[in-house]
C-alpha positions in Angstrom: 5.3 -0.2 -53.6 7.7 0.5 -55.4 7.8 4.0 -57.0 6.0 5.3 -59.6 3.4 1.9 -59.2 -0.5 2.6 -59.8 -2.0 2.6 -55.8 -5.0 1.0 -57.1 -2.8 -1.9 -58.1 -2.4 -2.9 -55.0 -6.4 -2.8 -53.7 -7.0 -4.8 -56.8 -4.7 -7.3 -55.6 -6.2 -7.4 -52.3 -9.7 -7.4 -53.1 -8.8 -10.5 -55.6 -7.0 -12.5 -52.9 -9.6 -11.8 -50.1 -12.7 -13.1 -52.6 -10.6 -15.6 -53.7 -10.1 -17.0 -50.6 -13.9 -17.3 -49.3 -15.2 -18.4 -53.0 -12.0 -20.9 -53.8 -12.8 -22.6 -50.4 -13.4 -26.1 -51.2 -16.0 -26.0 -48.2 -18.0 -23.3 -49.6 -20.8 -25.1 -52.5 -21.9 -27.0 -49.2 -23.0 -24.0 -48.1 -23.7 -22.2 -51.1 -24.1 -24.6 -54.1 -23.9 -23.0 -57.4 -25.8 -25.5 -59.7 -28.5 -24.4 -57.2 -28.4 -21.1 -57.3 -28.1 -20.9 -61.5 -31.2 -23.3 -61.4 -33.0 -20.8 -59.4 -32.0 -18.4 -62.0 -33.3 -19.7 -65.0 -29.9 -21.3 -66.3 -30.8 -23.9 -69.5 -28.7 -25.6 -71.7 -28.0 -23.6 -74.8 -28.3 -20.4 -74.1 -25.8 -17.8 -74.4 -25.2 -15.7 -71.0 -24.0 -12.6 -68.8 -22.2 -12.8 -65.8 -21.9 -9.5 -64.2 -19.0 -9.1 -61.5 -17.6 -13.2 -62.2 -15.1 -12.9 -59.5 -12.5 -15.8 -59.7 -15.5 -17.7 -61.5 -17.2 -19.7 -58.5 -20.7 -19.4 -60.8 -18.7 -19.2 -64.4 -17.3 -23.1 -64.5 -21.1 -24.7 -63.3 -22.9 -21.9 -65.9 -20.1 -22.8 -68.3 -21.7 -26.6 -67.5 -25.2 -26.1 -67.1 -25.0 -24.1 -70.4 -23.4 -26.9 -72.6 -21.5 -27.4 -75.9 -24.3 -25.6 -77.3 -24.6 -22.4 -75.0 -22.0 -19.5 -74.2 -21.1 -17.3 -70.9 -19.7 -14.1 -70.8 -18.0 -13.3 -67.5 -17.1 -10.2 -67.1 -15.4 -8.5 -64.0 -13.1 -5.1 -63.4 -10.6 -6.6 -61.6 -8.0 -8.0 -63.6 -6.9 -10.8 -61.2 -10.1 -12.2 -61.4 -10.4 -12.8 -64.8 -6.6 -13.9 -65.0 -8.0 -16.5 -62.4 -10.9 -17.3 -64.2 -8.8 -18.0 -68.0 -6.6 -20.2 -65.9 -9.6 -22.4 -64.5 -10.9 -22.8 -68.0 -7.5 -23.8 -69.8 -6.8 -25.9 -67.3 -10.5 -27.7 -67.2 -10.3 -27.2 -71.7 -13.6 -25.2 -71.2 -13.9 -23.9 -75.0 -17.6 -22.1 -74.1 -16.2 -19.0 -71.2 -15.3 -15.9 -72.5 -13.8 -13.9 -70.0 -13.4 -10.0 -70.0 -11.9 -7.8 -68.1 -14.1 -4.0 -68.1 -16.6 -2.6 -66.8 -20.2 -4.1 -66.8 -22.0 -0.7 -67.9 -19.9 -1.1 -71.2 -19.5 -4.7 -71.8 -18.9 -3.7 -75.6 -21.3 -7.3 -76.2 -24.0 -6.8 -79.7 -27.6 -5.3 -79.0 -30.0 -8.4 -77.6 -26.8 -11.0 -78.1 -27.7 -13.3 -74.2 -30.9 -15.0 -72.8 -30.1 -14.4 -70.1 -27.2 -11.9 -67.4 -27.1 -12.4 -63.7 -25.8 -10.6 -61.1 -24.9 -11.9 -57.9 -23.0 -11.4 -54.7 -22.1 -8.0 -55.5 -22.3 -5.2 -53.0 -21.0 -1.9 -54.8 -21.3 -1.9 -58.9 -18.4 0.5 -59.6 -20.2 3.5 -62.0 -23.6 3.0 -60.5 -26.0 0.5 -61.1 -28.4 2.1 -62.7 -26.1 1.8 -65.8 -24.8 -1.9 -65.1 -28.8 -2.0 -66.0 -29.0 -0.3 -68.8 -26.4 -1.9 -70.3 -27.8 -5.2 -69.3 -30.9 -4.4 -70.8 -29.5 -3.7 -74.0 -27.9 -7.1 -74.2 -30.6 -9.0 -73.4 -32.9 -10.5 -76.3 -36.5 -9.3 -75.7 -38.1 -11.3 -73.2 -34.8 -12.3 -71.8 -34.0 -12.4 -68.1 -32.3 -10.7 -65.3 -31.8 -12.5 -62.0 -30.1 -10.3 -59.4 -29.1 -11.5 -55.7 -30.8 -9.5 -53.1 -28.0 -7.3 -51.5 -28.0 -3.8 -52.0 -29.8 -1.2 -52.7 -32.6 -2.0 -50.7 -35.0 -5.0 -52.5 -37.6 -2.5 -52.8 -35.2 0.2 -54.5 -33.1 -1.9 -56.4 -36.6 -3.1 -58.0 -37.5 0.0 -58.8 -34.4 1.0 -60.4 -34.4 -2.2 -62.5 -38.4 -1.6 -63.3 -37.3 2.2 -65.0 -34.7 0.3 -67.2 -36.7 -2.0 -69.5 -37.4 -5.0 -66.8 -41.0 -6.2 -65.6 -40.3 -7.9 -62.2 -41.6 -11.2 -62.2 -41.2 -13.0 -58.7 -38.3 -13.9 -55.3 -37.2 -17.0 -55.9 -34.3 -18.5 -53.0 -33.1 -14.8 -53.1 -33.0 -13.6 -56.2 -35.2 -11.6 -58.1 -35.6 -12.4 -61.1 -36.9 -10.0 -64.2 -38.2 -10.4 -68.0 -37.0 -7.4 -70.3 -39.5 -5.7 -71.6 
């Protein structure tokens, strides 16, 4: 580390390399098919979708293919290295329907009721607290929009309670995803 450098830059870069090593591994889709998971989450052609914690784009690129040219994917991550990676991928593939956003998912700056579906996959820790992210997600989801969240942490029953207390109705669990509708 150089003098006057921010130590969090190294943490962000280390996190980036660890996650990228796993997510960009060509064997991962064999064990964790992103298209099948996104289908279970409810993604459809023409939707506007918010991906919370996009990482290096493991789900971003398949999501852009599923929603097609008439849809849009907003991919947000706090780690700028992740967003830079996503931007490189969409540029290399000439993808036009992805907007990569560096930022905190508890303050997306997206307009109210602007997305049909939001999904949160693989996040073990939510910066700023899950309650704030869920409240922001509810704000940007259209009425009757869908939130799909992978069952990780906190405990499933606690997570369902938090999400329901923030304007959602729990529908079902499907392929390790908890599916909610915005009230």
